[in-house]
C-alpha positions as CSV (number, residue, x, y, z in Angstrom):
1,M,0.0,-0.7,0.2
2,A,1.1,3.6,-0.4
3,K,1.4,6.7,1.6
4,I,1.2,10.7,1.1
5,G,4.0,12.3,0.4
6,I,4.2,16.1,1.4
7,F,7.2,18.2,0.0
8,D,8.2,21.5,1.1
9,S,12.2,22.7,0.6
10,G,12.1,23.4,4.2
11,Y,9.6,23.4,7.3
12,G,6.9,25.8,5.9
13,G,5.4,22.8,5.1
14,L,5.1,21.3,8.2
15,T,1.4,23.9,8.8
16,I,-0.1,21.7,5.4
17,L,0.7,18.4,6.9
18,E,-0.8,19.0,9.8
19,A,-3.8,21.0,8.7
20,I,-3.9,18.5,5.9
21,R,-3.9,15.3,9.0
22,K,-5.8,16.5,10.8
23,Q,-8.4,16.7,8.4
24,L,-7.1,13.3,7.2
25,P,-5.3,11.3,10.1
26,E,-6.3,7.8,8.9
27,Y,-3.8,8.3,6.0
28,D,0.2,7.2,5.9
29,Y,1.9,10.4,5.4
30,L,6.0,10.7,4.1
31,Y,7.4,14.1,4.9
32,L,10.1,15.7,3.6
33,G,12.2,18.5,4.0
34,D,15.0,19.5,1.2
35,N,15.9,22.0,4.2
36,A,19.7,21.2,2.8
37,R,19.1,23.4,0.1
38,A,16.9,25.8,1.1
39,P,15.1,28.3,0.7
40,Y,14.3,27.8,-3.1
41,G,12.3,31.3,-3.1
42,T,15.7,32.9,-4.9
43,H,16.6,29.6,-7.2
44,S,15.9,30.7,-11.2
45,F,13.1,27.7,-12.9
46,D,15.3,24.9,-14.2
47,V,17.2,24.9,-10.6
48,I,14.0,25.0,-8.9
49,Y,12.4,22.4,-11.0
50,R,15.5,20.1,-11.2
51,Y,15.3,20.1,-7.1
52,T,11.6,19.7,-7.0
53,L,11.2,16.5,-9.5
54,Q,14.5,14.6,-8.1
55,A,12.0,15.7,-4.8
56,V,9.4,13.9,-6.0
57,N,10.8,11.1,-7.5
58,Y,12.6,10.3,-4.8
59,L,9.2,10.5,-2.6
60,I,7.9,7.7,-5.8
61,S,10.3,5.5,-4.6
62,Q,9.1,5.2,-1.1
63,D,5.2,3.9,-2.5
64,C,4.1,7.6,-2.7
65,A,1.3,6.9,-4.9
66,L,-0.1,11.4,-4.2
67,I,2.2,13.5,-3.9
68,I,1.4,17.2,-2.0
69,L,4.1,20.2,-3.5
70,A,3.6,22.3,-0.2
71,C,5.6,25.0,-1.5
72,N,4.0,28.0,-3.2
73,T,7.8,27.9,-4.9
74,A,7.9,24.7,-6.0
75,S,4.1,24.9,-7.3
76,A,4.5,28.4,-9.1
77,K,7.6,27.3,-11.3
78,A,7.8,23.2,-11.2
79,L,4.6,22.0,-10.9
80,R,3.4,22.0,-14.4
81,T,6.1,21.2,-15.6
82,I,6.0,18.1,-13.8
83,Q,2.8,17.5,-14.5
84,Q,2.8,17.4,-18.1
85,R,6.5,16.1,-18.9
86,D,7.4,14.2,-16.1
87,L,4.6,12.1,-14.8
88,P,3.3,11.0,-18.3
89,L,6.9,9.5,-17.7
90,I,6.4,8.2,-15.1
91,N,3.3,6.4,-14.7
92,G,4.4,5.0,-18.5
93,E,7.5,2.9,-17.1
94,R,5.5,2.0,-13.8
95,A,4.7,-1.9,-14.6
96,N,2.8,-2.4,-11.3
97,G,0.0,-0.8,-12.5
98,R,0.2,1.9,-9.8
99,K,-0.5,5.2,-10.4
100,V,0.9,8.6,-9.1
101,N,-0.3,11.8,-9.0
102,V,1.6,15.6,-7.5
103,L,-0.7,18.2,-6.7
104,G,0.0,22.3,-5.3
105,V,-0.9,24.1,-3.4
106,I,-1.5,27.3,-5.2
107,R,-4.7,26.3,-6.7
108,P,-6.7,25.8,-3.7
109,T,-5.8,28.8,-2.0
110,V,-6.4,31.0,-5.1
111,E,-10.7,29.4,-5.3
112,A,-11.1,30.5,-1.7
113,V,-10.2,34.2,-2.7
114,P,-13.2,35.5,-4.2
115,Q,-16.1,34.7,-1.8
116,I,-13.7,36.2,0.9
117,T,-13.3,39.1,-0.3
118,K,-15.3,42.3,-0.3
119,T,-13.4,44.6,-2.5
120,G,-12.3,42.9,-5.1
121,H,-9.1,43.9,-4.6
122,V,-6.8,41.5,-3.0
123,G,-2.6,41.1,-2.5
124,I,-0.6,38.5,-2.2
125,L,2.7,38.1,-0.5
126,G,5.0,35.7,-1.4
127,T,9.0,34.6,-2.3
128,P,10.6,36.2,-4.6
129,A,10.0,33.1,-7.9
130,T,6.4,32.7,-6.3
131,V,5.9,36.6,-7.5
132,S,7.9,36.4,-10.3
133,S,5.8,33.5,-11.5
134,E,2.7,35.0,-11.0
135,S,1.0,32.2,-10.2
136,Y,-1.6,33.1,-8.4
137,V,-2.4,36.8,-10.5
138,L,-2.3,33.9,-13.3
139,E,-4.7,31.3,-11.7
140,L,-7.1,34.4,-10.8
141,E,-7.8,35.5,-14.0
142,K,-9.3,32.1,-14.8
143,I,-11.7,32.4,-11.6
144,A,-12.1,35.7,-11.1
145,P,-11.4,38.4,-13.9
146,N,-12.5,41.0,-12.5
147,L,-10.7,41.1,-9.1
148,T,-7.3,43.6,-9.0
149,V,-4.6,41.9,-7.6
150,S,-1.1,43.4,-6.2
151,Q,1.7,41.5,-5.6
152,Q,4.4,42.0,-2.6
153,A,8.2,39.7,-2.6
154,C,8.8,39.2,1.3
155,P,12.6,38.1,0.4
156,M,13.3,38.3,4.0
157,W,10.5,36.5,6.1
158,V,12.1,32.4,5.1
159,P,15.0,33.3,5.6
160,L,13.6,34.3,9.8
161,I,11.6,32.1,10.2
162,E,13.7,28.8,8.8
163,S,16.6,30.5,11.7
164,G,13.8,31.6,14.5
165,E,14.2,35.1,14.5
166,H,10.3,35.6,13.6
167,L,10.1,35.6,17.5
168,H,11.9,38.2,18.0
169,E,11.5,41.9,17.8
170,G,14.2,41.6,14.9
171,A,11.1,40.4,13.2
172,D,8.9,43.0,13.2
173,Y,10.8,45.7,11.1
174,F,10.5,43.2,7.8
175,V,7.3,41.9,9.5
176,E,6.0,46.2,8.4
177,K,7.9,46.5,5.8
178,Y,6.5,44.5,3.6
179,L,2.6,44.6,4.2
180,R,3.1,48.5,3.8
181,E,3.8,47.9,0.9
182,I,1.7,46.1,-0.8
183,L,-1.2,47.9,1.5
184,N,0.3,51.2,-0.4
185,K,0.0,49.5,-3.9
186,D,-3.1,49.0,-3.4
187,P,-5.3,51.4,-0.5
188,Q,-8.4,48.7,-1.3
189,I,-7.2,45.7,-0.7
190,D,-9.4,43.9,1.5
191,T,-8.2,40.5,1.7
192,L,-3.7,39.1,1.7
193,V,-3.1,35.8,0.0
194,L,0.0,34.5,2.0
195,G,1.9,32.5,-0.5
196,C,4.6,31.0,1.0
197,T,4.0,28.3,3.6
198,H,6.8,29.0,5.8
199,Y,4.1,32.7,6.7
200,P,1.5,31.5,8.9
201,L,4.6,31.1,11.6
202,L,4.3,34.8,11.1
203,N,0.4,35.2,11.6
204,D,0.9,37.0,15.6
205,K,3.5,40.0,13.4
206,I,1.3,40.5,10.7
207,A,-2.2,40.6,12.4
208,Q,-0.4,42.7,15.2
209,W,0.7,45.4,12.9
210,L,-2.6,44.8,10.8
211,N,-4.1,45.7,13.7
212,K,-2.5,49.2,13.4
213,W,-3.3,49.7,10.1
214,Y,-7.0,49.4,11.2
215,M,-6.2,51.3,13.7
216,V,-5.5,54.2,11.0
217,N,-7.4,53.7,8.5
218,D,-11.0,52.2,9.4
219,K,-10.4,49.3,7.0
220,M,-9.8,45.8,7.8
221,V,-7.8,42.9,5.9
222,N,-8.7,39.5,5.9
223,V,-5.5,37.3,5.7
224,I,-5.6,33.7,4.2
225,A,-3.7,30.6,5.0
226,Q,-3.0,28.2,3.3
227,G,-3.6,25.4,5.2
228,D,-6.8,24.5,6.1
229,L,-8.1,25.2,3.1
230,V,-5.7,22.8,0.8
231,A,-6.8,20.2,3.4
232,L,-10.1,20.2,2.6
233,S,-9.5,20.3,-1.1
234,L,-7.3,17.6,-0.7
235,K,-10.1,15.6,1.1
236,D,-12.2,16.1,-1.3
237,Y,-10.0,15.3,-4.3
238,L,-9.6,11.5,-2.8
239,A,-13.7,11.6,-1.6
240,R,-13.5,12.1,-5.9
241,H,-10.7,9.6,-7.2
242,A,-11.1,5.5,-6.4
243,E,-8.4,5.3,-7.9
244,Y,-6.0,6.9,-5.2
245,R,-8.3,6.8,-2.3
246,N,-7.8,2.7,-2.6
247,Q,-4.0,2.2,-3.2
248,L,-3.2,4.6,0.8
249,S,-2.7,2.5,3.8
250,L,-5.0,3.6,6.6
251,N,-2.2,3.0,10.2
252,G,-2.2,6.9,10.6
253,S,1.4,7.5,10.6
254,C,4.0,9.9,10.0
255,T,7.5,9.4,8.8
256,Y,9.9,13.1,8.8
257,L,13.3,13.4,6.1
258,T,14.9,15.8,5.6
259,T,17.9,16.2,3.4
260,E,19.4,18.5,5.9
261,N,21.1,17.0,9.8
262,A,18.4,14.9,11.1
263,D,18.1,16.3,14.4
264,R,18.7,19.6,14.0
265,F,15.5,19.7,11.5
266,S,14.0,17.0,14.4
267,Q,14.5,20.3,17.2
268,S,12.8,22.9,14.8
269,A,10.1,20.9,13.5
270,S,8.9,20.0,17.0
271,H,9.1,23.1,17.7
272,F,6.7,24.5,14.7
273,L,4.2,21.2,15.4
274,G,4.4,21.7,19.2
275,S,5.1,17.9,19.7
276,P,8.3,16.3,19.6
277,I,9.1,14.3,16.3
278,E,12.3,12.4,14.8
279,A,14.1,13.0,11.3
280,E,15.5,10.8,9.4
281,H,18.4,12.4,6.9
282,V,18.5,11.2,3.6
283,S,20.0,12.6,-0.1
284,L,18.2,13.4,-3.1
């Protein structure tokens, strides 16, 4: 029987994994963090695609039939190419009849936006790679072409989170910097999408600053995190796709893998999840 693979360039995908396991606790999961090569957000398309495909191939070799790219950068830069070019080859080479699919986190997030915004003005906060790909803009144009979408790259947020500095006052400057920049671009924005799975770790600081913004400008801004949206989307996907659901084992287990030092990952991941875990080191 097969597992569900969850991949991220680092720790951020743990926020997705946690939400998915709350919705679908019965399945077996394999989490892979490519921490040794994180962050992905500043790399070129070719590098992000190559790293992501290596991770996908590794998860397939570990009997994952369904793989979630719990990384906006990988979803923006690599998902479409992997789905269109690599998956047909991978599935064609499998002699046992098991099919594999790879899903991302952008589409489930985008589908929720039109129901949340009241002004029709939406802001996307993401890594430089996600912003430059314009994946959110293009997906929103498909389903809600009347929306006005602004983007803001936040290159310092992931390094701050990965290093644990996001909890300290030094992070306040960069939280304010990027929020102020995007809201100055379009003061009518009433919905901000956290277009990186790391960013929910900054929720408290984001909320504190937006509360100050509201007091001055009398405008409420909703913040969309991805975890619950992706989890509900996956639950719906499995309900509609028995060919994948029936392959999956039901032991409620979760294994954690990292390309970095396993002890370091275990310590940081335990902090992210609020419970102790033990990870294993792998090489891609």
